C-alpha positions in Angstrom: 13.2 156.6 -24.5 14.9 155.6 -27.7 18.7 155.7 -27.4 19.6 153.7 -30.5 21.5 151.5 -28.0 24.4 153.9 -27.6 25.1 157.5 -26.5 25.8 160.1 -29.2 25.5 163.2 -27.0 24.8 164.2 -23.5 24.2 167.7 -22.1 23.9 168.6 -18.4 22.3 171.8 -17.0 22.4 172.3 -13.2 23.0 168.6 -12.6 25.1 168.6 -9.4 28.2 170.7 -10.1 27.3 171.3 -13.8 26.2 174.9 -14.3 23.7 176.0 -16.9 25.7 177.6 -19.8 28.2 179.2 -17.6 31.9 179.5 -18.3 31.7 177.8 -21.7 29.1 177.5 -24.4 27.4 174.4 -22.9 28.1 171.3 -20.8 27.6 169.2 -23.9 29.6 166.1 -24.7 29.9 164.6 -28.2 30.0 160.7 -28.1 28.8 160.2 -31.7 30.2 157.0 -33.3 32.6 156.6 -30.3 33.3 153.0 -29.5 35.2 153.9 -26.3 35.3 157.1 -24.3 38.2 157.7 -21.9 37.4 160.5 -19.3 40.4 161.9 -17.5 41.1 164.5 -14.9 41.8 165.0 -11.2 39.3 164.2 -8.5 36.3 166.5 -8.0 36.0 167.8 -11.5 32.8 166.0 -12.6 33.8 162.7 -14.0 31.7 160.5 -11.8 28.7 163.0 -12.0 28.7 162.5 -15.8 28.3 158.7 -15.3 25.6 159.2 -12.7 23.7 161.4 -15.2 24.0 158.7 -17.8 22.8 156.0 -15.4 19.7 157.9 -14.4 18.7 158.7 -17.9 19.4 155.4 -19.7 18.4 153.0 -16.8 15.6 154.8 -15.0 12.4 156.8 -15.6 13.7 160.1 -14.2 16.3 161.9 -12.2 15.7 162.4 -8.4 15.6 166.0 -7.1 18.7 165.4 -5.0 20.8 165.8 -8.1 19.6 169.4 -8.8 22.3 172.0 -8.0 21.4 173.5 -4.6 21.6 177.1 -5.9 19.2 176.5 -8.8 15.5 175.9 -9.1 15.5 173.8 -12.2 17.8 171.6 -14.3 17.8 168.9 -16.9 19.9 166.3 -18.7 19.5 165.9 -22.4 20.7 162.5 -23.9 20.5 162.0 -27.7 18.1 164.9 -27.8 15.7 163.4 -25.1 15.2 165.8 -22.2 15.0 164.6 -18.5 13.8 167.3 -16.1 15.6 166.9 -12.8 13.0 166.1 -10.0 10.1 165.7 -12.4 10.0 162.0 -11.7 11.4 160.9 -8.4 11.4 157.1 -9.0 13.5 154.8 -7.0 16.7 153.3 -8.3 16.8 149.9 -9.9 20.1 148.8 -8.4 20.4 145.8 -10.7 20.3 147.9 -13.8 22.8 150.3 -12.3 25.2 147.5 -11.3 24.7 145.9 -14.8 25.7 149.1 -16.6 28.2 151.0 -14.4 31.0 150.1 -12.1 31.2 152.5 -9.3 33.8 152.2 -6.5 31.2 152.8 -3.8 29.2 149.8 -5.1 32.0 147.2 -4.8 30.8 146.0 -1.4 27.3 145.4 -2.8 27.4 143.7 -6.2 23.7 143.2 -6.8 23.9 139.5 -6.0 20.6 139.5 -4.2 19.0 141.3 -7.0 20.2 138.7 -9.5 18.8 135.9 -7.4 15.5 137.8 -7.3 15.7 138.1 -11.1 16.2 134.4 -11.5 13.5 133.8 -8.9 11.4 136.9 -9.2 11.2 137.6 -5.5 9.6 135.2 -3.1 6.6 137.4 -2.7 4.5 135.9 -5.5 4.8 132.5 -4.0 4.0 133.8 -0.5 1.0 135.7 -1.9 -0.3 132.5 -3.5 0.2 130.6 -0.3 -1.8 133.2 1.6 -4.6 133.1 -1.0 -4.7 129.3 -0.8 -4.9 129.5 3.0 -7.8 131.9 2.9 -9.6 129.8 0.3 -9.3 126.6 2.3 -12.1 127.3 4.8 -14.5 128.1 2.0 -13.7 124.8 0.2 -14.1 122.9 3.5 -17.4 124.6 4.1 -18.6 123.5 0.6 -17.4 120.0 1.3 -19.4 119.8 4.5 -22.5 121.0 2.7 -22.0 118.3 0.1 -21.5 115.7 2.8 -24.8 116.6 4.5 -26.6 116.2 1.2 -25.0 112.8 0.6 -24.7 111.3 4.0 -26.7 110.9 7.2 -23.6 111.3 9.4 -20.2 113.0 9.3 -18.4 109.9 8.5 -15.0 111.5 8.5 -15.4 112.7 12.0 -16.7 109.3 13.1 -13.7 107.6 11.5 -11.4 109.9 13.4 -13.1 109.0 16.7 -12.7 105.3 16.1 -9.1 105.8 15.0 -8.3 107.7 18.3 -9.9 104.9 20.4 -7.9 102.3 18.6 -4.6 104.3 19.0 -5.3 104.7 22.8 -6.4 101.1 23.2 -3.3 99.9 21.5 -1.1 101.8 24.0 -2.8 100.1 26.9 -2.3 96.5 25.6 0.3 94.5 27.4 3.7 94.4 25.7 3.5 90.6 25.2 0.0 90.7 23.7 0.2 88.8 20.3 -1.4 91.7 18.4 0.5 94.5 20.0 3.2 94.8 17.4 0.8 94.6 14.4 -1.6 97.2 15.9 1.3 99.6 16.8 2.8 99.4 13.3 -0.6 100.3 11.8 -0.6 104.1 12.3 -4.0 105.3 11.4 -3.7 108.9 12.6 -1.4 111.9 12.3 -0.1 113.9 15.2 -2.9 116.4 14.8 -5.5 113.7 15.1 -6.4 113.6 11.4 -6.5 110.3 9.5 -3.5 109.2 7.5 -4.1 109.7 3.7 -3.8 105.9 3.2 -5.5 104.7 6.3 -7.6 102.2 4.3 -4.4 100.5 3.2 -3.3 100.3 6.8 -6.6 98.6 7.7 -6.3 96.0 4.9 -2.7 95.2 5.9 -3.7 94.9 9.6 -6.5 92.6 8.6 -4.2 90.3 6.6 -1.5 90.3 9.3 -4.0 89.3 12.1 -5.5 86.6 9.9 -2.0 85.1 9.4 -1.2 85.5 13.1 -4.2 83.2 14.1 -3.9 81.1 11.0 -7.4 81.8 9.8 -8.9 82.8 6.5 -8.1 86.2 5.0 -10.7 88.6 3.6 -11.0 88.4 -0.2 -11.4 91.8 -1.9 -10.9 95.4 -0.9 -14.0 96.0 1.1 -13.1 98.1 4.1 -16.2 97.1 6.2 -15.2 93.4 5.7 -11.6 94.1 6.7 -12.7 96.0 9.8 -15.1 93.3 10.9 -12.3 90.7 10.3 -9.9 92.7 12.6 -12.5 92.7 15.4 -13.1 88.9 15.0 -9.3 88.2 14.9 -8.8 90.2 18.1 -11.7 88.4 19.8 -10.2 85.0 18.8 -6.8 86.0 20.1 -8.4 87.0 23.4 -10.4 83.8 23.6 -7.3 81.7 22.9 -5.3 83.5 25.6 -8.0 83.0 28.2 -8.6 79.4 27.1 -5.0 78.6 27.5 -5.0 80.0 31.0 -8.1 77.9 31.9 -6.6 74.8 30.4 -3.4 75.2 32.5 -5.3 75.7 35.8 -5.1 72.8 38.3 -8.8 73.2 39.3 -11.1 73.7 36.3 -13.5 76.5 37.1 -16.1 78.2 34.9 -14.5 81.3 33.4 -15.8 84.6 31.9 -14.3 83.6 28.5 -16.3 80.3 28.6 -19.6 82.2 29.2 -18.7 84.9 26.5 -18.1 82.2 23.9 -21.4 80.3 24.7 -23.4 83.5 24.6 -22.5 83.9 20.9 -24.4 80.7 20.1 -28.2 80.3 19.8 -29.7 79.7 23.3 -31.9 76.9 22.0 -29.0 75.1 20.3 -28.8 71.4 21.4 -25.5 69.9 22.7 -24.7 66.3 22.1 -21.9 64.4 23.7 -20.6 61.4 21.8 -17.4 59.3 21.9 -17.9 57.6 18.6 -16.9 59.6 15.6 -18.9 57.5 13.1 -22.1 58.7 14.8 -21.5 62.3 13.6 -21.8 63.5 10.0 -20.8 67.1 9.4 -20.4 66.7 5.7 -23.5 68.8 5.0 -22.8 71.3 7.8 -26.0 70.4 9.8 -25.5 73.0 12.5 -28.7 72.5 14.5 -26.7 70.5 17.1 -23.4 71.2 18.7 -21.5 67.9 18.9 -19.0 67.6 21.7 -16.3 65.0 22.7 -16.1 63.0 19.5 -12.9 61.3 18.5 -12.1 63.7 15.7 -12.9 67.4 15.6 -14.9 67.3 12.4 -15.4 71.1 12.7 -11.7 71.6 12.2 -11.7 69.3 9.1 -14.6 71.2 7.6 -12.9 74.5 8.3 -9.6 73.4 6.6 -11.6 72.3 3.6 -13.3 75.7 3.3 -10.0 77.5 3.9 -8.8 75.8 0.7 -11.8 77.0 -1.2 -11.2 80.5 0.2 -7.6 80.4 -1.0 -8.8 79.4 -4.5 -11.2 82.4 -4.5 -8.4 84.7 -3.4 -6.2 83.6 -6.3 -9.1 84.1 -8.7 -9.8 87.5 -7.3 -6.1 88.5 -7.8 -6.1 87.4 -11.4 -9.4 89.2 -12.2 -8.2 92.4 -10.5 -4.9 92.3 -12.5 -6.9 91.8 -15.7 -9.2 94.8 -14.8 -6.1 96.9 -14.2 -4.7 96.0 -17.6 -7.9 97.2 -19.2 -8.6 100.4 -17.2 -5.6 101.7 -15.1 -2.5 103.7 -16.0 -1.0 102.4 -19.2 -4.0 100.2 -19.9 -5.5 99.3 -23.2 -8.5 101.5 -22.5 -6.4 104.6 -21.8 -4.2 103.9 -24.9 -7.3 103.7 -27.1 -8.6 107.0 -25.6 -5.3 108.7 -26.2 -5.1 107.4 -29.7 -8.5 108.9 -30.6 -7.7 112.2 -28.9 -4.3 112.6 -30.6 -4.7 111.1 -34.0 -5.5 114.4 -35.8 -2.5 116.1 -34.1 -0.2 113.2 -35.1 -1.5 113.3 -38.7 -0.8 117.1 -39.0 2.9 116.2 -39.2 2.3 114.5 -42.5 0.2 117.3 -44.1 2.7 117.8 -47.0 3.9 114.2 -47.2 3.8 112.4 -50.5 2.3 109.4 -48.8 -0.5 111.4 -47.2 -3.3 109.6 -49.1 -2.0 106.1 -48.2 -1.5 107.2 -44.7 -5.1 108.5 -44.4 -6.4 105.1 -45.6 -4.2 103.2 -43.1 -5.4 105.5 -40.3 -9.1 105.1 -41.3 -8.7 101.3 -41.3 -6.9 101.4 -38.0 -9.5 103.7 -36.5 -12.3 101.3 -37.5 -10.5 98.3 -36.0 -9.6 100.1 -32.9 -13.2 101.2 -32.4 -14.2 97.5 -32.4 -11.3 96.7 -30.1 -12.4 99.4 -27.7 -16.0 98.0 -27.7 -14.7 94.5 -27.0 -12.4 96.0 -24.3 -15.3 97.7 -22.5 -17.5 94.6 -22.7 -14.7 92.5 -21.3 -14.1 95.0 -18.5 -17.8 94.9 -17.5 -17.6 91.1 -17.4 -14.5 91.0 -15.3 -16.0 93.5 -12.8 -19.1 91.4 -12.5 -16.9 88.3 -12.0 -15.0 90.1 -9.3 -18.2 91.0 -7.5 -19.4 87.4 -7.7 -16.1 86.2 -6.2 -16.4 88.7 -3.4 -19.9 87.5 -2.6 -18.9 83.8 -2.7 -16.0 84.6 -0.4 -18.3 86.4 2.1 -20.6 83.3 2.2 -17.7 81.0 2.9 -16.2 83.4 5.4 -19.5 83.4 7.3 -19.6 79.6 7.3 -16.0 79.4 8.5 -16.8 81.8 11.3 -19.8 79.7 12.4 -17.8 76.5 12.3 -14.9 78.1 14.2 -17.4 79.2 16.9 -18.8 75.6 17.1 -15.3 74.2 17.2 -13.9 76.4 20.0 -17.2 76.1 22.0 -16.9 72.3 21.7 -13.4 72.4 23.0 -14.4 74.5 25.9 -17.3 72.2 26.8 -14.9 69.3 26.8 -13.2 70.9 29.8 -16.4 70.8 31.8 -18.2 67.9 30.1 -18.3 65.4 33.0 -19.5 68.0 35.5 -22.2 69.3 33.2 -23.6 65.9 32.3 -23.5 64.8 36.0 -25.1 68.0 37.4 -27.6 68.5 34.6 -28.6 64.8 34.3 -28.5 64.2 30.6 -26.5 63.6 27.5 -28.5 66.2 25.5 -28.6 69.7 26.8 -29.2 73.2 25.4 -26.9 76.2 25.5 -29.4 78.0 27.8 -29.1 75.2 30.3 -25.3 75.5 30.3 -25.3 79.3 30.6 -27.8 79.2 33.6 -25.7 76.7 35.4 -22.4 78.5 34.7 -23.7 81.9 35.7 -25.1 80.5 39.0 -21.8 78.7 39.6 -19.5 81.7 39.3 -22.1 84.2 40.5 -21.6 86.3 37.3 -22.9 89.8 37.6 -23.2 92.6 35.1 -20.5 94.7 36.8 -17.8 92.0 36.7 -15.8 94.1 34.2 -14.7 97.4 35.9 -14.0 100.2 33.5 -10.4 100.5 34.5 -9.7 96.9 33.7 -11.5 97.2 30.4 -9.1 99.9 29.3 -6.2 97.4 29.6 -8.1 94.7 27.7 -8.7 94.4 24.0 -12.5 94.9 24.5 -12.5 98.6 23.6 -10.4 97.8 20.5 -12.7 95.0 19.4 -15.8 97.1 19.8 -14.2 100.0 18.0 -13.3 97.9 14.9 -16.8 96.3 14.8 -18.6 99.6 15.2 -16.3 101.1 12.6 -17.2 98.3 10.3 -21.0 99.1 10.8 -20.2 102.7 10.1 -18.6 101.9 6.8 -21.6 99.7 5.9 -23.9 102.7 6.6 -21.7 104.9 4.4 -22.0 102.5 1.5 -25.8 102.4 1.9 -25.9 106.2 1.8 -23.9 106.2 -1.4 -26.2 103.6 -3.0 -29.3 105.6 -2.1 -28.1 109.1 -2.9 -29.9 111.0 -5.7 -27.8 112.7 -8.4 -25.0 110.4 -7.5 -22.9 111.1 -10.5 -23.0 114.9 -10.1 -22.4 114.8 -6.4 -19.5 112.3 -6.9 -17.9 114.7 -9.4 -18.2 117.6 -7.1 -16.9 115.6 -4.2 -13.8 114.5 -6.2 -13.2 118.1 -7.3 -13.5 119.5 -3.8 -11.3 116.8 -2.3 -8.6 117.5 -4.8 -8.8 121.3 -4.3 -8.6 120.9 -0.5 -5.7 118.6 -0.8 -3.8 121.0 -3.1 -4.6 124.0 -0.9 -3.4 122.3 2.2 -0.2 121.0 0.5 0.7 124.2 -1.4 -0.1 126.6 1.5 2.1 124.6 3.9 5.8 124.0 4.4 5.7 120.9 2.1 4.6 122.8 -0.9 5.9 121.3 -4.1 5.1 123.8 -6.8 5.4 127.0 -4.8 8.5 125.9 -3.0 10.0 125.3 -6.5 9.2 129.0 -7.2 11.3 129.9 -4.2 14.3 128.0 -5.5 17.0 129.4 -7.7 16.9 127.8 -11.2 20.1 125.8 -11.1 20.8 126.0 -14.8 20.4 129.8 -14.9 22.7 130.2 -11.9 25.2 127.8 -13.3 25.4 129.6 -16.6 25.8 132.9 -14.8 28.7 131.7 -12.6 30.4 129.9 -15.5 30.5 133.1 -17.5 31.7 135.0 -14.5 34.6 132.5 -14.0 35.4 132.7 -17.7 35.9 136.4 -17.4 37.9 136.1 -14.2 40.2 133.7 -16.0 41.7 136.7 -17.8 43.3 137.9 -14.5 46.0 136.3 -12.4 44.6 134.9 -9.1 46.3 132.7 -6.5 45.7 128.9 -6.4 42.4 128.0 -4.9 40.7 131.2 -5.9 38.7 130.1 -8.9 36.1 129.0 -9.6 34.0 131.6 -7.8 30.5 130.6 -6.7 27.5 132.4 -5.3 26.6 131.5 -1.8 24.0 132.5 0.7 25.7 133.8 3.9 22.4 134.9 5.4 19.4 132.8 6.5 16.6 131.1 4.5 14.1 133.8 5.5 16.6 136.7 5.1 19.1 135.5 2.4 22.2 137.4 1.7 24.0 136.3 -1.5 27.7 137.0 -2.1 30.7 135.5 -3.8 32.9 132.8 -2.3 36.2 131.5 -3.7 36.9 127.8 -4.3 38.8 127.6 -0.9 35.8 129.3 0.8 37.2 132.8 1.2 34.3 135.2 1.3 34.1 138.3 -0.8 34.5 140.6 2.3 37.9 139.0 3.0 39.4 139.6 -0.4 42.0 142.2 -1.2 40.9 145.6 -2.7 42.4 144.6 -6.0 40.7 141.2 -6.1 37.4 142.8 -5.2 37.8 145.3 -8.0 38.7 142.6 -10.5 35.7 140.6 -9.4 33.4 143.6 -9.6 34.6 144.5 -13.1 33.9 141.0 -14.3 30.5 140.9 -12.6 29.5 144.2 -14.2 30.5 142.8 -17.7 28.8 139.5 -16.9 25.5 141.2 -15.9 25.6 143.6 -18.8 25.9 140.7 -21.3 23.3 138.6 -19.5 20.7 141.3 -19.2 21.1 142.9 -22.6 17.4 142.5 -23.4 16.4 144.0 -20.0 18.7 147.0 -20.2 17.6 147.8 -23.8 21.0 149.6 -24.5 24.6 148.6 -25.3 26.4 150.9 -22.9 28.8 150.0 -20.1 30.9 152.2 -17.9 33.7 151.9 -15.4 34.4 154.7 -12.9 38.0 155.1 -11.8 38.9 151.4 -11.4 42.6 152.1 -12.1 43.0 153.3 -8.5 42.6 149.7 -7.2 44.7 147.9 -9.8 48.4 147.5 -10.3 50.1 147.2 -13.7 49.8 143.4 -13.9 46.0 143.7 -13.2 45.6 146.7 -15.6 46.6 144.7 -18.7 43.9 142.0 -18.5 41.3 144.7 -17.5 42.2 146.6 -20.7 41.9 143.4 -22.8 38.3 143.0 -21.6 37.5 146.6 -22.3 38.9 146.4 -25.8 37.0 143.2 -26.4 33.8 145.0 -25.5 34.5 148.3 -27.3 36.1 147.1 -30.5 34.2 143.9 -31.2 32.4 143.4 -34.5 29.1 145.3 -34.6 27.1 142.0 -34.7 29.1 140.4 -31.9 27.1 139.9 -28.7 30.0 141.5 -26.8 29.8 144.7 -28.7 29.3 147.7 -26.2 30.0 151.4 -26.1 32.5 151.6 -23.3 33.0 154.6 -21.0 36.0 154.7 -18.6 37.0 157.4 -16.1 40.5 157.6 -14.6 42.4 160.2 -12.5 45.6 158.3 -11.7 48.1 159.9 -14.1 50.7 157.1 -14.6 48.1 154.4 -14.9 46.0 156.6 -17.2 49.0 156.9 -19.6 49.4 153.1 -19.6 45.6 152.6 -20.0 45.6 155.0 -23.0 48.3 152.9 -24.7 46.3 149.8 -24.1 43.0 151.3 -25.3 44.0 153.1 -28.5 41.5 151.9 -31.2 42.4 149.6 -34.1 41.8 150.8 -37.7 38.2 151.4 -38.4 37.3 152.1 -34.7 36.9 155.4 -32.9 37.8 156.6 -29.4 37.0 159.9 -27.5 39.2 161.4 -24.8 37.5 163.9 -22.5 40.0 165.9 -20.5 38.6 167.6 -17.4 41.0 170.5 -16.6 39.3 172.1 -13.5 36.0 172.9 -11.7 34.9 176.1 -10.0 31.7 176.9 -8.0 30.9 179.7 -10.3 31.3 178.1 -13.7 31.3 174.4 -13.0 33.7 172.1 -14.9 36.0 173.0 -17.7 37.0 170.3 -20.2 38.2 169.5 -23.7 37.0 166.7 -26.0 39.3 164.9 -28.5 38.6 162.3 -31.1 41.1 159.5 -31.6 41.1 157.5 -34.9 44.1 155.4 -35.8 43.1 155.0 -39.5 43.4 158.2 -41.6 45.7 161.0 -40.5 43.5 164.0 -40.2 44.2 167.4 -38.7 41.8 166.6 -35.9 43.7 163.4 -35.3 47.0 165.3 -35.2 45.5 167.7 -32.7 44.3 164.8 -30.6 47.7 163.2 -30.6 49.4 166.5 -29.5 46.7 167.0 -26.9 47.3 163.5 -25.5 51.0 164.0 -25.5 50.6 167.4 -23.7 48.0 165.9 -21.3 50.2 163.0 -20.2 53.7 164.5 -20.6 55.9 164.4 -17.4 
């Protein structure tokens, strides 16, 4: 409906107590060119009904049937020539529009605060609907992911990883509190409470590998390879267990063959020869000739060789770090490669800013030269990146070879130390200086009567053996996964689909849960919007006189998060329900004005009305209220405050005062509608007067005399 923003006329037929053409010519009110309309009369004569009719016609699609006079079959309201049939459209009330246009006494307890919050955050239902849709989509995405995994891999590696992680978590709990690796293993949390792997479990593995290497003062894995780090963890735990058992054996008064001794020798080739010698010069390990295990020489040449290789390993680690940093500078984040790609992508957009520039020709030449040089730079950058990546792979391979040699030397070194404990007995019983590992094992097994069931299951759960096996088996699993990835057909296409599905699943899980980032933001009130609204509100309230600690008013949720209930609270935390009637009225008036100004585009009109607010205000409060009404009604036509103001009042003394305060300035117009009475047969009887303080016209004189007669004592 087109209202031209203000009301020029309204006619009521059978709307509540308004009869159809009975008693007087028509129930038609002339508001044309009226900046302010003051409606007076006693209670029950139709003042509020007139505002209700205006509300349903200018703010809603139709008038509910409940407003039809009970004795009539049809009725209508005509506003600016537009007809609204009562009951033709029974649409619900938009309370926010009502509260933003008309102040009604019965609405004071509910000031549309919740509706405003919903306007700022358009109801939480869109966010909840999106969450529900994402939850329903998640199983479909996970099913597609499983299909892709079956095409790419021989096993469900994710499920296997979770199994190993659970074994490790359980095994860590069973370790003794004084176990050297207990603290490091406990701090490496691989799984969540629901049994799923942590999002950065691989970083946890690398950190654990490094920590255990430092603990036993052995080499660290060079590179990021997860299989290598898992294998290293297993070896570190084995070494820790060996050292613990070896220390116990060394401290024993009577040296007896132990399980740890047999376990260590079983890692060596059975045909490996053992040579006892007390002269260090007879032994040359410079070329790592490992076809003989040399025992009982003056110096542990194995340790010397290990220390030398550890130095080489540290050099490789430093080189790996430098190469990785160089690769990152060329390919990651704010790298040269990304900068060059962004330049080529955005250059035309940047140049468009200089389309009409006088230096456009020179600029084009500079850009062409720059583009050519940057293309060469990009080519060099890609070439260097490939070289660095090959160099890093070479360093990793060299490190693996050295690591393997160090591990073998470490095995020889610790085995030699163990054989030293039993050397005299072995040489005496086995009759010879040169023996083989198989000879030692046979003798040791017979001596201690070692059987296959010497390790009961219950004791194993309290030893690191389940942990060691889990890490080693996990390492083999990751090796298998790498082989599958190398052998897969259509690797690039499957890789792209895998990345897309993983990202989609991650987003679905995040945004459909309680930790949603984007959708939770949709459920939050925009702080800037709310701040602007409350600042304007407090600016309006500043016209009234309030006690200290009252202002500024703020909006606060006195309900729950699931069932919010927004209301006003004063600076000293007095809730709206505890305010006096006058304070509530003042606040409601200002809130109506505030909403009307803020929602001007939504309302699509420039009308605001106040129903009988004088009842709740004393004289001191009436003056600032009138100031606000005048500011709205008599503002310049282009002023954002400009509104057609409608006010009803029945309190005679305050109405007299209000009339004095509201008389229009020169060039502005006011209407006074005097309701005289109402009867069931004829409906209301009223008179309309036009008040203009500019020219003195006969109509103006009649209005003045009517006003004097109306409000005379």
